[in-house]
C-alpha positions, 0 to 999 in steps of 0.5 A, a space after each residue: 500500500 502506498 504511503 501518502 505524501 504527508 506521512 512520507 514527509 513526516 517519516 523523513 523528518 523523524 529519520 533525519 532527527 534520529 540521525 542528528 540526535 547522537 551528533 547533537 548529544 556528542 557536541 553537547 557532551 563535548 561542550 559540557 566536558 570543556 566547561 567542566 574541565 575549566 570550572 574544575 581547574 586545577 585538578 592536579 599540580 601546575 608547573 610554572 617554568 622559570 627560565 632562570 636559576 633560583 634566586 633571581 628576581 623572576 624566581 623570587 617574585 613568581 614564587 611568592 605568587 605561586 605559593 599563594 595560588 597553591 593555597 587558593 586553588 588547592 593544588 601546588 604550583 611548582 617552580 621548574 627552573 629551566 635556565 639558558 639562552 637568555 630565557 629562551 630555553 624555558 620559554 620554548 618549552 612552554 610554547 610547545 606545551 599542551 595548552 591545558 593550563 598545567 604548564 605556565 611561564 613566569 618571565 621578565 621583559 626579556 621575553 619581548 626583548 629577545 626577538 630584537 637581538 636574536 635573528 632566530 628565535 624558535 617561538 613567537 613571543 606574542 603569537 605563541 603565548 596567551 598572556 595572563 597578567 603582569 605581576 610587577 614593575 621594577 626599577 633597576 639599581 646600579 650596584 658595585 663591588 665594595 672595593 670599587 672606590 666610587 660612591 655615586 654615579 658621577 664618581 663611577 663615570 670619572 673612574 671609568 674614564 680614567 681607567 678605560 677597559 677596567 670596568 666589567 658589568 654583569 647582567 642576568 643574560 643577553 638582551 635582558 633589561 639589565 644588559 640594555 641598561 648598561 649599553 645605554 649607560 655606555 652611550 650616554 656617558 662615554 664610559 668604556 665597559 665590557 658586558 659579561 652575561 650570566 645565566 641569571 642574576 644570582 650567579 652574576 651577583 656572586 661574581 660581583 661580590 667576589 670582584 670578578 666583575 665591578 658593577 651591575 644594573 640589576 633588578 631590585 628584588 635580587 639586589 636588595 638583600 645584598 644592599 641591605 646586608 652591606 655586601 654591595 654598594 648601591 649608587 642609583 636607580 635607573 628609573 625616572 623617579 626614585 624607588 619608594 623602597 629606597 627613597 634616599 637613593 638618587 636616580 641616574 638621571 639626577 646624578 648627571 645623566 639626564 633623561 636616563 630611564 630604564 626599568 623591567 617588569 615580570 609577567 605570567 603566560 600560558 601556551 597559546 590556545 589555553 582555554 580562555 576560562 582558565 586564563 581568566 581565572 588565573 588572572 583573577 586569582 593573581 590580581 586577588 593575591 597581589 591585593 593582599 597586604 602581606 604580598 604587597 609588603 613582600 613586593 614593596 620590600 623588594 622594590 617591586 610595584 605589584 600590578 595584576 592586569 587583565 589578560 587584555 591589558 597585558 597583551 596590549 602591554 606586551 605588544 607595546 613593549 616589543 616595539 619599545 625595546 626594539 627601538 632601544 636595541 636599535 638606538 643603543 647598538 646592543 649586541 648579543 655577546 
C-alpha cells in the first residue's frame, strides 16, 4: 500500500532527527566536558617554568605568587627552573606545551626583548603565548663591588674614564633589561665597559661580590638583600623617579645623566590556545593575591610595584613593549655577546 505524501514527509523528518540526535548529544557532551574541565581547574599540580636559576628576581617574585595560588586553588604550583639562552630555553618549552593550563611561564621583559637581538628565535613571543597578567614593575639599581672606590654615579663615570677597559658589568643574560641598561649607560656617558652575561642574576651577583666583575644594573628584588646586608654598594636607580623602597637613593638621571630611564617588569603566560576560562581565572586569582597586604609588603620590600592586569591589558602591554625595546636595541647598538 502506498504511503501518502504527508506521512512520507513526516517519516523523513523523524529519520533525519534520529540521525542528528547522537551528533547533537556528542557536541553537547563535548561542550559540557570543556566547561567542566575549566570550572574544575586545577585538578592536579601546575608547573610554572622559570627560565632562570633560583634566586633571581623572576624566581623570587613568581614564587611568592605561586605559593599563594597553591593555597587558593588547592593544588601546588611548582617552580621548574629551566635556565639558558637568555630565557629562551624555558620559554620554548612552554610554547610547545599542551595548552591545558598545567604548564605556565613566569618571565621578565626579556621575553619581548629577545626577538630584537636574536635573528632566530624558535617561538613567537606574542603569537605563541596567551598572556595572563603582569605581576610587577621594577626599577633597576646600579650596584658595585665594595672595593670599587666610587660612591655615586658621577664618581663611577670619572673612574671609568680614567681607567678605560677596567670596568666589567654583569647582567642576568643577553638582551635582558639589565644588559640594555648598561649599553645605554655606555652611550650616554662615554664610559668604556665590557658586558659579561650570566645565566641569571644570582650567579652574576656572586661574581660581583667576589670582584670578578665591578658593577651591575640589576633588578631590585635580587639586589636588595645584598644592599641591605652591606655586601654591595648601591649608587642609583635607573628609573625616572626614585624607588619608594629606597627613597634616599638618587636616580641616574639626577646624578648627571639626564633623561636616563630604564626599568623591567615580570609577567605570567600560558601556551597559546589555553582555554580562555582558565586564563581568566588565573588572572583573577593573581590580581586577588597581589591585593593582599602581606604580598604587597613582600613586593614593596623588594622594590617591586605589584600590578595584576587583565589578560587584555597585558597583551596590549606586551605588544607595546616589543616595539619599545626594539627601538632601544636599535638606538643603543646592543649586541648579543
